[in-house]
N, C-alpha and C positions, 0 to 999 in steps of 0.2 A: 265619675268621681275623680278628683285630682290625683295625678300620679305621685304626689307627695305622700300619699297615705296607702298603707297596706290594710285592706278591710279585715276586721277582726270579728270573730264570733265567740261569745261567752258560753261555755258549757257549764251549767250551774246546778247546784242543789240548794234547796231552801231548808235550813236546819230547824231543829226543834225550838230555837229561840226566834224563829221567823226572819232570820237574816239570810239573804240570798248570796251565796258565795260560789266561786268557781274558778276556772282557768280560761284564759283567752287564747285562741289559736287563729292562725291565718285562715280566713274563710275558704281560701282555695284548697286547704287540706281537710276541710270538714268531712267530706264524703269518705275520705280514706280512714277517718277515725270512727266511722259508723259502728264497727265491730269492736275495736280495741279501746276506744275512748282515751281519756287522759288519766294521769296518776292522781291519787287522793290518799289521805291518811285517816285512819280511825280517830286519831287524836283531834282532828278538826271538829268533830262533834262536841268537843269540850270547850270550844271557843264560845265566849259569852257575848251578849249584846254590848258589853262595856269594854270590848277589846282586851279582855283578859282570858286566862285559861282556868277553867273550873278546877278546883282542888277538893277532892282527889280527881285526877284524870286517870281512869283505869287503864288506858293504853300506853301511857308514857309517850315516848317518841318513836316507838317501834311499830311495825306493821304497815302494809300497803293495801290499797284498794284501787279499783278502776271506776271512773265516772263515765258511763256510757251515754252518749247523746241520744235522745229520742227525737229524731229528725221530723217525725210527724207532729211534734209539738213546738215547732220553731216559731218565734215571733220576731219579725224584722220590719223596720220602718226607717225611712230617711227623713221623716217629718218632725223630728224632735228639735231641730235647730242646731244640732251638733255638727261638727265638721265631717264626721263619718257616720255610717248607718248604725242605729241601735239593732243589735242582732243577738238574741238570747235563745238558747236551747236548753230546756230542762233535761237533766240526766238521771240515770238510775245508778246507784252505787252497788258494785258487785265485788265479791272476793276475787282473788287472782285466778281461781279455777272457774270463774263465771257464775257461781251461785250468788243469789241476791243477798245483800248484807242486811242484817236484821234492823240496823239503825237508820236505814235509808227511809226518809219520810214518804217518798212516793211508794215504796214497797209497803210501808205501814198502812197507807191509805188503800192500796190495792187489796191488802189482806183484810182490812176492816170491811171493805165493800164485798169481798168474797164471803166473809162470815155473815154479813147481812143477807146476802142472796141465799146462802145455804139455810139460814135459820127461818127466814120469812118469805123467800121467793121474790123479794122486792129489789129493785134497782133504784139508785138515787139519782135524781135530776136536780141540779143545783144552779143557783145564780148568786153572785156575791156583790154586796154593796161596799164600795170603797169610799170612805170619807177622808177628806184632807183639808188642811188649812194652809193658805199662802201667807207665810210669815212676812211681815214688813210691807205688805201690799198697800195698806192704808187706803182701801177702797172707800168710796162714799157710802154712808149708811143706806141700807135698803131693807125692805120687808123680806122675811123668810119665804122661800119658794116663789118669789115674785119674778115677773118678766125683767124688771129693772135690775133685780139682784144678780141675775146672770149676765145681762148685757153690760153692766158696769165693768166687768172683767174682760170684755172683748179686746183682742181676739183669742184669749187664752182657751176658753171652752171649745171654740171651733177648732183651734189647732190641736187640742187634746183629742177630740173626737176623730179628726183626720188621721192622727198618728195611730190611735188605737185601731181604727178601721183598717189601715194599711197593714198593721202588724197581725191582723187576723183575730183580734180579741172579740169582735162582734159587740161593740158597745151599744147600749140601748138608750139610756137616759142620763142627762147631766143636769143638776139643779144647784141653786144657791141654798145651802143648808142653814141651820139655826145659828151656829157660832159666828164670830167675827171673821170675815174673809174665809169662810168655810164652804166647801162644795162636796158634792157626792156624784159618783159615776157608777153605773151598773152595766153588766154585760148580759147577753142573752143566755137563757138556761142551756145547760149542757150536762153531759155525764160528769160525775163528781170529780174525776181526775182532770178532765179538761177544764172544769170550772176552777179548780185549784191552780192549775197552770196559768189560766187567764188572770186570776187574782194576783199572782206573782208578777206577771207582765205589766198589769196596770200599775202596781205599786212601784215598779222600776221606771216605766215610761213617764209617769206623771211628774216626778221630781226632776227627771232629766230635761223634760220640756221646759220647766220653770227655770232651771239653771241656765239654759242656753237661749231662751227666747229674748228678743229685743237686742 
């Protein structure tokens, strides 16, 4: 990679409005942050999808948390077309004493999975379909699910699968879907937390590739 750039890694959390937010750090420091993470605020959960703050915001501007990276869930690829690598690490939100924060969505999911296991003895295996539309692509009309329907967008689908594979998402299928310039990509089944993390990675990698390709 060019010496002009300092590689960055995003330590992120996906909030209850499905927006992935976080802090970027120099990749060279990532291992040092394994235990301490980066700072976060309770009030950040009050951010809405419309770039406003929900009212009432029960935390005000006070209070601090730590966002601890889960390095076993890291997604990295140099194949999005951007000048620097896409590097995303989901994190867990904890109180300053290290206890898990109740509004951390990964903690919510873990707790729900633990309740399911306790009540039924079952563990959840999941795969997520991600559907998206390329706005302004103006691709030639084609039949849904057709060979032509996917090939008309070449090399976008191939580039996306390459990026997702390198990132460790384990993509399985990509198809031309029903809507205008609409596509769908799936990943291999995994435990529910891994599946959720993969879904976030797909949702971030796909638009990045479209922004920078060509």
